[in-house]
N, C-alpha and C positions, 0 to 999 in steps of 0.2 A: 398528503401531497398528491398532485396529479400523477396518475399512473400512466406515464407516457409510453410504457411498454406493456400495457395491460393486456394486449392481444397476442403477446409473444409467449410461447411455451418453450422452455429450456430443459434439456436433460443434461445433467452434469455428472460425469464419472470422474470427479476430481478428488485428489487426496492432498493432505498437508495444506499448502497455501496457494500456489499459482492458479490451479483450476478453480478451487473454491472461491478465491478472491474475484476472479472473473465472473463467476456465477452470482456472487453476492452483489457486485456492482449492477448487474442486470436486474437482480431481484429488488434492489433498492429503488430502481426506476419503475417497478411494478410488474416485471416479468414473472410468470408462473414458473418457478425453478424447482424441478424435481431432482433431488440428489439421489443418484443410484449408487448404493453401497453394497459391499459384499456382506453376506450373513455371518461372517466370522469376525465380528467386532467392528465392521464398518471402517470408515476413514480412520487410519492409525492415529490421527491427531486427537481423536476422541479420548484415547486412553493415556495421554501424556502425563496426567496427574492421577492415574487410577480411575476406575469407572469408565463411563462412556460419554462424559460431558465436560471435558476439561476447558479451562479458559482459552487455551490455544484453539480448540475446535470452535468455541463460541464466537471468537473474533471474526471468522470469515464465513459463517454459515447461518446468519440471521435471514429472516424472510424467505425461508426455503421449506420444502417438504422433503421427507426421507422415505425411500423404499429400499428393500433388500432383494438383490438378485444375484445369482451365480450364473453368469452367461456361458460357463462351460457345460451347464446342464441344459439339454435341448428345450425343456419346457420354460426355463427362465429366459433363454435367448429368444424364444417365440414371444414371450411376454414383453421383452424389451422391443422387439421388432414392431409390435403393435403400437407401442408408445412412439417409436421413431416415425411411424407413418403419419402421425398427426403433429409432430414436433417442428419447431422452427429452427432450433439451435441444439447442437450436441457439443459438449465440451469434455475433453480428456487431457490429462497431463502425464501420460505414460511415456516411458522411454520408447524410441522408435522400434517398431516391431511387436511390441506388447499388445497393442490394440488389435492387430490381426489375429494373434493367438487367442484373444478373448472374443473374437467374432464381431468386433465393433470398429473395424477400420472404415475409412471414409468411402472407399469404393463400394463396400457391401451396403452400408447404411444409405448412401445416396442412390443406390439402385432401388432401394425401398421407397425413398422419398427424394426425388430430384431437387426439391425446393429447400432441402436441409442445408443450413449453414453449419459446417463441420469445423470445429476449432481444435487444433492439435497443438499442445504446448509441450515443449521439450527443454532439455538443458542446453544442448549445444547445436540443435538444428537437425534436420532430417538427412543431411548429407555431410560428407567430410570425415576425416579420420577420428574425430572425437564424438561422433554422433551417438554412440552407445555408452559414453562415459557417464557415471553417476554425477549428478549436479545438484548441489544444494546452495542455499543463499550465499554463504561465504565463498564458495568455489566460484560462483558466477560473478560476484563482486570482484574477486581477485583476477579472474580470467579476462574481464572487460577493462581492467585498468582503474576501476573505480575505487577499490579498497585502498589502493595506495594513497588516495587523496584523503582518507580518513585516519590513517595511522600516524601516531606520534613517532617520528624516527628514533627518538631517544629511548622509547619503551614501546615497541610495536606489539599491539594486542588488538584483537577484534573488539569493536565497540558498536553499540547501537542496535536498532531493530532489524528485522528481516527486510531490508530495502529491496533487494533483487527479486525476491518472491513477490512482494506486493506490486512493484513496478511492472513486472511481467504480467500479472493479473490485469493491471490497468490497460496495458497495450493489447492484451487479448480481447478485452471488452471493447476497446476502441476499434479493433479490426472487425469484430462481430457486428458492431453498429454500422460500420461502413458497408459490410456485405448485406445487411438487412435493408439498408437504404437502396442499394443497387437492385436487390431482388424485387423491390416494389415496381421497378420498370421492366426488368428482364424476365422475372418469374423463375429464375434459376438460382440454385444455391451456389455456394463457394466453399472451398477448403481454405480456411484461414490458419496459417501457421505462424507461430512466434516462439522463439527460444529465449531462454534467460540470457544467453550471451549476447544475442542481437538486441534484446530490449535494453540491457545495461550499457552496451556500447552507444546506443542512441541516447539514452538518459545521460550519458557522460559526454554529450556532444560538444560542450564547451572545451573540454580537455583536447579532444581530437581536432577541433577547429583551430585552436591555438597552434597545435602541431602542424596542421596542413598549411596554415596561412603565414605563420611566423617561425616555424621550426622549434617552437617552445614546447618542452615536455613539462606539464604542470606538476606541482607537488602539493603537499597538504596545506601549505601556507600561501600558495599562489593567489587564490581567490580572496582569502581574508585580507591579504596585504593590499590588493587592488581595490577591493570594496571598502577598505578601512573599517573592518569589523573587529570587535574586541569583546572579551569577557573579563570582568574584574571581580575579585572577591571583596566583599564588604566586611564591615566590622563584626557582624554577627555570624560570619561564615557563609552567608548566602552569596549568590553570584548575580551579576547584572550584565546584560549584553547590550552593546551599542553597534549600530550600523550607520557609519557616518557618511558614506558615499562621497560625493564630490562638492555639493553646494557649500560655499563658504559660510552661509548663515548657520549651518549645523555646528560648525566648529566655533563660531562666535558665541552661540548659545551655550555650548559645552564649557567654553572658557569662563563664562559668567557663572554657570552652575557649580563649577569646581572652585570658584573664587580665585581664579588665576587669569584675569583678562590679559596679563602680560605674556602669557605663554605663546600666543600667536606671533610674537616678535622673535621667538627663538628659532634658530635655523631649522631644526627638525620639524617645525610646524609651519614653515613659511608658506607652503602651498601643497597641493595634492601630490605632486611628484616628490616633494621633500618628505612628506609624511610616509609615502610608500617606501622610499629609499631608507628611511630611518624608522621603520615600523617598530623595531625592538626598543629604540630609544623613546618613542612615544609611549609604549607600554610601560617602560621603566619610570617614566615621568608621572603617568597617571595612576599606576597601581597603588602607590602609597597613599595617594589622596583618597581613593575609593575605600581604603581600609579604615578611614576615619569616621565613617557613618554606617549605620545599618542599612540593609537592603531596602526597607520600606521608606526610609528617609530619602534615599537616592531615587527611588521610584517616583515619589511625589515631586521632588525637586526637578528631575529631568522631564517629567510630564509637564510641569509648569513652564519650563523653558522651551518646550517643544523639541527636545533632543530625541531622535529616533532610538528608542531603547525599550527594554522590557526586563523585568526580573526573569531569571532562568527558573521557571516553575517546574515542579513535579506535577504529575497528572492530577493528584488530589487537590493541589493548589489551583490549577487551571479552572476546575469546576466551581471554585469559590469566588472567582473574579466576577466583577459586575458585568463585564462584557460577555463572558460565557453564559451568564444567567440571562442577559438581555437577548442573546441569540438562541436561547433554549437548546444548547448543544446536547445536553443529556436527555435521552428518551428511555422509557422503560415499559415493561409489560410483564404480566405474571404468567408463568407456565404451570399447568396443573400438576406436573410431576417434579419439576426442578425449582419452582419458586420464582422469585423476582429476578428478572433479567434486565440489566442496565447496559446501555451502550451509547455511542456517539452517533447522532443522526447523520444522514447523508448531507453533504454540504451544499447540494444543489437545490435551488428553489425555482419554482415555475410560477410566473405572475405573482410573486410574493408569497406563494404557498410553500411552506416548509414541510419536510418529512417528519411530522410530529408523532407518528405511531410506528411501531415495530412489531414483528412477529418473532418471538424467541426462537433460537436454533432448535431444530427438531430432535427429539430423541430418536435413536436408531430404529428405522422401520415403522415409525409412527403412522405413516400414511399408506402402509400396505393395504388396509381395508378399502380406503377411498379410491386409491389409484389402481391397485391390482386385484381387489376383491379377495384378498388373502388376510390371514390373521396378522396382527401386529407382531413385530419381532420380540422375542423374549430371550434374555441371557441364558447361556448354557447352564443346565442344571436346575432351571426353574420351570 
């Protein structure tokens, strides 16, 4: 793929997800991202399954280099300063105040390099009573009002992936790209700040807009009811999802597919407003019908009738679909120490050119020799 950020050097002192996710997004666009890790095991995500190369770490650290520095040691801080002098971007996701204790606060680093784009990611922001509170994905989802929209009221429990962490990383990269664009004109760097709370409130914009404009506080079933989205279990236990939206043609096609052309004459199916008002009745009518065939039969039939739908796939099933193969979503590369690395490529293409290559996530301190002129990191006791 075209390396549209090929002339950008990024220093990332990120751990877990938010900072590393921002760094990875820039690396996927071709930026030279150097991950600065401590020499005492590096990013804690490395050891989430033992060792220093867990799947958690691999997810957000492809296409990067790794060096080890302890900025509390004068010689290591001097080494970092030398890198900062030539860097374009610095990313950290410490709690407010920690960067200053480590000697990597914005004021000090931008004094070294006024062109530096300094990105600070936090949980609750740099000001306010919660600024120093610990924040992780579930906390940010809950504090922003987003988690409420995912919970089953009858059996509330946390579900799904680390949405707040990933989304915050996206917003951080978005801010960095804006600052880089501006710097091309002004020649000056910026301090880009984003918190998980702010990111998730903005990501949850639809919920807030309904409150502001209509006084409506949305719940977990508000959007599915309005968008007329459904999930039904099939005869083989598999699930299939439908997003019927508003056009009448979708419902006419569904009525044909399920063999009940008469259903649209029923009061619950009369029009969009009726289906929204009688959502549970629609579900009760269609659920038994979907249990009469297996998932693959429904997939073929709904596809033939052009009903907006898809089987609810697991990740291994996604990779086996014809469309995933046509788009070449999976990319891989071999690492000399860790073996085969498989991942999902960047979704962005430039002039039809896809990101069909990847650099496996680095082992800790692998790039000390090339970047710092120091020996590669070795585990304690070796």
